[in-house]
N, C-alpha and C positions, 0 to 999 in steps of 0.2 A: 427917154428912159422910162422903163416900166416901174410900176409900184414895187415889185419884188426887188428890182435892182436898187431902187432908192432905199428900201428898208435895209438891204445888206450893206449899202454904203454907210448909212447912218450907224449901223451896228459896229462896223469896223472902226468908224470914227470914235464911237463911244468907248470901245475897248482900248483905244489908244490913249485915253485920258489917264493921267497919273492917279487921280483920285479913285478911279475905278480899279486900278491896279492895287492900290492900298486896301480898298474894301475887300477885294477878292483874297488878298494875302491874309488879312485879318480873319476872314471867314474860314480860310483853310487852317489857320492856327487854332481857331476856336473849335473846329471840328476835331482836329487832332488832339487837343487838350481834353475835350469831352470824352473821346475814345479812351485815352490813357486813364483819366479819372474813373471812368466806368470800369475799366479793367482792374484798377487798384481797389475800387470798392468791392468788386466781385471777389478779388483775392482776399481782402480783409474779412469777408464774410465766409471764407472757407477755412475750416479747421482741419488740417491734414495731420493724421496720425501716421508717422513714418515707421519703417521697420526698426529704426534706431530707437524710436520712442517705445515701441512694443518691447524691445529687448531690455531697455532701461526699466520699464515697469515690472517686467518679469524678474529682473535681477533684484530690484528693491523688495519684491514680495519674497523671493527666496532668501534674501539676507535677513529679513525680519521673521519669517516663519520657519525657515530651515527646510522648506519643501517647495517643489515647483508648483506654479499656479495652475489650477484647472481651467477649462474653457470658461466656466461661469465666473471664476475669479478674474480672468483677463477681461471679460466683458464688463464686470463691475468696475475694474480699474480704468478701462477706457472711458466708460461713462463719467467717472469722476474727473478724469483728465479733460474731457470735452467740456464738462460743466465749469471747471475751474478756468479753462482757457477762454470760454465765452464770457464769463463774468469779468475776467481780467481785462479783456479787450473792451468790454462795455465801460468798465471803470476808467480805463485810459482815455476813451472817447469823451467821458464826462470830466476829465482832468483830475480824477481822484488821486492820481499818483503824484501830482504836483505838490511840493512843499510838505511831503509826508516823510517824517524822520525815519520811520520803520522801513519804508520802501527804499529810501536813500541808503540806509545802512545795509540792507540786504543786497542791493546792487553793488555797493562797495565791497561787501564780503565776497560776492561771487567773482568780482574782478580780481580780488586778492587771490582767491583759489585758482583762477585761471592763470594768473602770473606764476603761481607756484607750480602748476601742472606743466606749464610750457618751459620752465627752467631746465637747463641741462643738469644731468646727474654728475656732480663733481667727482673727480677721481684723483686723489692726492698720491704723491709718491711717498716712499718710506721716510725720507728726511722730514717732509712736512708733518707726517703723523707723529714722529718722534719729538719734533719741536713742539707740537701741540700738547703732547703728553707731558713734556717737561714744564711747559708754561702753565698747565692746569692740573698739576699733580693732586691738588685737593679734591678734584672731581673723581679721582681714581684711587681714593683712600678708604679703606674699611675702617669705620670708627671704633674707638675703644668700646668693648662690650663686656658687661658684667652679669654673672649668674649669682643670684643671692636669694636668701630667705630672710624674712623679717617678722618680728613680733611687735604688735602695735599696742600702745598704751594711750588711751583717750584722756586728754586733759579735761574735756567737757564732762566726762563721767567721773574721773578720779580727783579732779581739781588739783590742789597743791601736792597731793600724795602720788601723782603720776610719776614724777622723777624718782622718788624714793622707792616706789613699787618696782619700777623698771630696773633699778640698780640691784634690788633684792632678787629679782627674777634672773638677772644676768648671772649671778653666782650659781643659781640652780641649773640654768641651761648649760653652763660650762662644766657642771658636775654631772651632766648626763640626763637631765630632766627632759621630758617630751615637750618640744616646742609647740606642738599643735594644741596643747591644752593650756598654754601660757598666754598672758595678755588679754586684749579685748578683740571682739569681732571687727573685721576690717572690710570696708566696702569694695576694695579692689582685690587683686591677688595677693597671696602671702609669699609666693615663690615666683621668681622671674628667671627666664633663661636667655642668655646672650642678649641682654637689653642694652642698646646703645646709651651712652652717658647722656646724650641730649634728650633721649626719651625719658630717662630717669628724672632729669630736671623738669621735664614737662609734667610728669605725674606727681612728683614729690617736692619739687622746688630745687633751686640751684645749690643751696648749701648742703642738702642731703646728697645730691649727685656728686658734689665735690668731695665729700667725706668718703663715699663709696669708691670713687675713682682712685683715691689715694690708698685704699685698703688692699693689702695683699690677700691672695686666696688662702683660706685657712679653714680648719674644722671648728675653730673657736668662734665665740660670739663677742661682739663689742657694742659699745653704746652706753647710755642711750644717745641716739642721733636724732636731732630735731628736724622735722620736715614741715611742710606747709599744713600738714594734717594733724600733727601731734608728735609723740616720741616713739622711737623704735629701737629695738635691739636687732642687730644685723649679723648675719653670717654670710660672708662672701666665699663661695665655693669655686669660682673661676673669675679671673680678671684678665681679659685678653687685650693687650695694648693695640692701639691703632696701627694699621699696616698699609703702606703704599703698595698697591698691586703692581707686580712687575709688568713691563710693557708687553711682553709676549703673552702674558695671561689676560691683559686688558685690551689687547689690540682691537678686537671687534667693538668694544665699547668706545675706544678712542676714535675709531673710524666713524661710528654713528654720531658721536658728539661733534666731531669736526664737520661732518656733512650737515648736521642740523644748524650749526652756527653759520656755516658758509651759505646755506640756502636762506637763512634769515637775513643775513647782510645783503645778499643779492636781491631778495624780495623787497627789502626796504629801499635799496637803490632804485629798483624799477618803479616803485610807488612814488618816490621823490621825483623821478624823471617825469612821470605823468603829471604830478602836482605842479611841477615847474613850468608846464606848458600854459598854465592859467595865470592870469593877473587877478590878484585878490584885492578887493576894495572893501574896507570896513568903515562904515559911517562913523565919523568922529575920530578916525585915526588915519595915520599916513598910509597910503597904498603900499602894499608889499610887492 
């Protein structure tokens, strides 16, 4: 047997050893893993600005400025996008996104928006809308609104004479005196048109609003009426009662209200489904 033949025989024998097979397989896995890792590393170091990204940037610019971006504007936006993306990737590599409440909330918010965007647009039938309208009539009611003029008497300025002065002025006003020259300066308006009772209560206090709500429209003056600010003589020129808007008139508002509530419930259900996939463990408390 020649030396060459002996060498080939030993090589075949060596290749038949199980240990050699294991080493070769491990080497192949290592090479493949290294190639994949290198490919991923190269991909992670590539910032790709797609057509969709460019369209999104242009749309944002147009929405904010009301005009289409110029070539220079687009270049500046792309530079900002690349800068932000590079910094964000570096931050993630350093683990800066871990245990960050702001990042967590932002991701949760984006997920919520995505759930909302993916939801089907509900389309109720007529009965569903009418039932919703009947069950939520308060949402489709125009509130009682009052148009009034008032003359103010400051207790800070007049002291105990404020009530007496107001009563004396009341007689003069009902006799035809000019209301614009009566009373004291007032920090707010002296005349209000179609003001809802709840807004009157917010500005002047609930007792004042209650007194005006019960007053009929008239050319005459009454009072003095106490508010949170002082005493007033009041003339109510219009008192429009609350009105439930008919379904036919309110139909668009009913549809929008029903859709908003339906989407809200569906979004909440979708979020609860996602949350339900996770086991929650709180130290010092029973697991949920």
